[in-house]
Structure formats: C-alpha cells, structure tokens
N, C-alpha and C positions, 0 to 999 in steps of 0.2 A: 524357638526357645532360646538360641544363642542371642537373637537381638533383644529379647525381653530381658534376659540377664545383663546384657551390656547396659541396656537403658536404666535397669535399678542401680547399676553400680555406679554409673554417671550421677544420677540422682542423689545417691547417698553421698558421693564426694562434694556434690554442690552443699546438700545440707550440713556436712561436717565442716566445710569452709566457711559457711555463713554462721554456724555456731561459734566458731573461732573469732571471727570478726565481731559478732556481737559481744562476746566477752571482753574483748580489746576495747570496745567503745565503752563499756561499762567501767573498766579499769581507768579510763581517761575523764572521768565524771567531773573530776576537780578542773581540769582545763575547760571542760565544758561549761561548768557552772561560772566560770570567769568570763567566758564569752558571753554567757546569759546575761550576768550582771552589767556588762557593758552595752549590750544592745535594747534590752526589754525595756528599761526606764525611758527610752526615748520612742518606743514603739507601741506598747500596750494600749496607749489612749488614742491612736490612730482611728479616724472614723471608719467604721465598716471592717476593722482588721478581724473582728471576731466571726464575721460572716464568711470570710474569703474561704476557710477551709471546708465549712459545711455546704456551701454553695458549690465549691469545685468537686466536691465528694458526690453530690446529687448529679452534677453534669456527668461524671464518669459513670455512675451507675446507669443514667439515662442513655448514655452512649452504647454502654454493654447491652442493654436491652434492645436498642434500636438494631445493632448489628446482628443480635441473636435473631430477632424477628426476620430481618432481611435475608440471613442465611438459610433460616427455616423454610422462607417463602421460595427462594431459588434453589433449593436442594443443594447448598453448598456443601462440598466435601470437608471444609474447614469449620462446619458448625460443630463438630466433635471437639477440635481443637479449643474453640471458644468456650464450650460448656465445661471442659476439663480445666481450664484456665480458671473459670468461676469457681470450681470445685477447689482449686489450690488456693483462692482467696480466703475461702471458708476455713481451709485446714491452718492457712497462716494466721487468721484471726483467732482460732481455738488455742494455737501455740502461743500468741502474743498474750492472751489471757493467762495461760498458765504461768509464763514467765513474768508477768506483772505481779501475781500472787506470790510467787517465790522469792522475787527480789524485793517488793515491798517498798519502792522508792517514793517518798514523799515529793508532791508536787513543788515545783520550784517557785511558785507564786504564793506559797507560804514559807518555804525554807530559805528563799533567797531575797526576794523582793514581795512585799505585801500587796497583793492586789485584790480589789472587792470581787471580781469575777474569777472566782477559783474554784475548781471542781471540789467535790466534798471529800472529807477526809476518808480514807480507805479506797478512793478512786486513784490508784497508784499511777506512776508517771512512765515508767520504763517497762517497755518500749511505747512508742506513740501508736495507739490503734488506728488513729485517723490515717496516718502515714502507711501503716501495713495494708489497710484496704484499699487506699489510693493508689500506692504504687503497685499492688497485686493486680488491681483491675486495669491499670495503664498497661503493665506486662501482658495481662491475657489479651488485652486489646490489639496489641502490636503484634504478638505471635500468631494471631489468628486472623489479621486483616491484611495480610500482603496483597490480595486481589481486589480489595474494597477501599482501601485508603491509600493515598500517596505517601510518599516517604516524609514530605513536609507534615502531612496530617498525622502521622505516627508520631513524630517528634514534638509535635503540639500536644498531643495525648500524654507523652511522657513529662513534657513540661508542667502541664496541669498538675500531675501527680506530684510533682517536685514541689509545686506552689503550695499545694495542700499542707504538706509538711513544714515549708518555711512559715507559712502563716501560723501554724500552731507555736512555732518558737516566737514569733513577733507579738503574738497575742500573750505570750508569758505563761502559757499553761504547760510547756514542755521544755526541756534541755535540748541543746543541739544533739547530743549523744541519744536522746530518746528517739528523736526524728530519724538520725542515721541508722539507728539499730531496726527500727520499723521499716525503712527503707529496705534494708538487707533481708530482713526477715520475710517481707511481702514478696519481694522478687524472686529470691532464691526458692522459696517454697512453691510459689506459683509455676516457675520453670520446672523444679523437679517433679511436680504432679503431672504437668504435660509431658515431659520427657517419658515418664513411666506409663502413663495411661492413653498417650494419643494414638498408637497403633490400634488399640481396641476401639477408641473413640472413632476413628477414621472408618474403621470397618463398619460400624454401626451406621455412620452418615453414609457410606456408599450403598449398603443395603437399603436405605431409607430412599436415596436418590434412584435407585434401580427399581424399587416398588412403585414411585410415583412416575417413573418413565413407562413402566409397563402398563400402568392404569390408564395414561394419556396416549400412549401409542403401543398398540398391541404388536405392531411389526416393526422390529428395529432392524435397521440396514446394518451391514458389517461395518461401514465406515463411521457409524456412530454408536458402536457397541460400547457398553460400559468400560470395557478395558481401554478403548480408544477415544472416549470423551474428552473435552477439552478441559472438564474438572479434574480428571485423573491425570492427563499429561501435564497440568500445571501444578500438582501436588508437591512436587520437589522445590517448587519456588517458594513455598511458605516458610516464614522465619523459624518456626516450629520445627519443620523439616531439617533446618540447618542446624539446630540444637541437637535432635534426634541423631542425626549422622555424625 
C-alpha cells in the first residue's frame, strides 16, 4: 500500500510539473509565432514534408505492435509495462483533445502564413496531437524495451518521435510551442500512468508467465522457479523500474 501511495504521489507531481510547463509554453506563443514565420515559408513546400509525420507515426505504432507481440510470445515480464504505456498514450491523447477544445488556438497556416494544405476551421492547433501520440509511444517503447532493444535503438525510437513533431512545424500546421507542449504532455502522462499501474501490470504478466510455464513443464525445478527465473531477476534492469524506484 505504501509503494502504491508513493507511486501515485510521484505520478501526481509529474503531471503537475507537466501542466506548469504546458501553460508556460502557451504564454510564450508570441515568440513561437515569430519562429514559425521565420522557418515555415522556406519549408512548407519541401517535397514529402507532409508525409514525414504520418509515416513516422505509423512506424512507431507498428514497432509498438511488434514488440507487444514478441513480448506476448516470450511471456516477457515487461509486457505489462508496454501495455500500460500504451494506455498512457490513450490518456494523453484524450487530455490533449480536452486542452485543444479549451484553448481553441487557430492553426498558424491561417493566422500567420496562408498555406493551401491547412486543417479545417475548428481543428485547433494547441497542442499537437501527432506529437502527443508519437512521443507517448516512443516513451512507452523505451520504458518497456530494456531487454529487447539496445541503447542506440531506444535513442533512435525517441529521435523518430521528435522527428514527427518537428515535421509538423516544418509542414506549417503547428507552432513550435504546440509541438513542445505535445511532447511534454505525451511523455509525462505516459510515464505517470506507467509509474502508477506498472506494479499491477507486472503481477498480471508474471501470472501469465507462470501459467504458460506450468502448461509446458509440469515439473519445475527449484533452480528455475518463478521467483528465481531470469525474467524476474532482470526486472530491476527495466527503465520503468528505475522510474518507479
């Protein structure tokens, strides 16, 4: 109970800090608009710039699905971490939609630089949903994949999430502060959900692994008991375990 309370407290502090940062970014929107006007006229017409964010987001979704399938197949104790991270992305997206409706910031491709390929009126700009989802997915993958991806691969996943947000600015459909706020929202909410729910999720994943082991091997030796299994001994090596601790 004490651990659960401590996790909830940490998650709450993360969310409060994220809210402060998001508000600060919105207050800097004039500076962000100046940066937008200096960059976008030179980048909005670049070939393929409009596809970068969509393709990058699809790659992150596919990677998440492949990792989930692999973890399910191998009965990985980190499957729960990944799934809770995915749930965190959903929560972050819902919060992003709420903020969009409350703020009602018009798209910069109408307010600053007139661009032909601009989302419809009422499709608000702050924060960037593409970035919320991309950074959230990248965060979920990195937290859960310590035993499956190398350090370089995890950095590449994060870089892809950042690229998605950057592409939305270069395309001209978002201000820089939209993307930064989306990155803060996506990462912080995902981490907070993982911190709060990962103990429960790991327990479920461990039970699934034990059930699978009992079905394939009725007699388990003491050396390979669930408590002494390699997956259990490596649990503390997960990045998510570091956050929880």
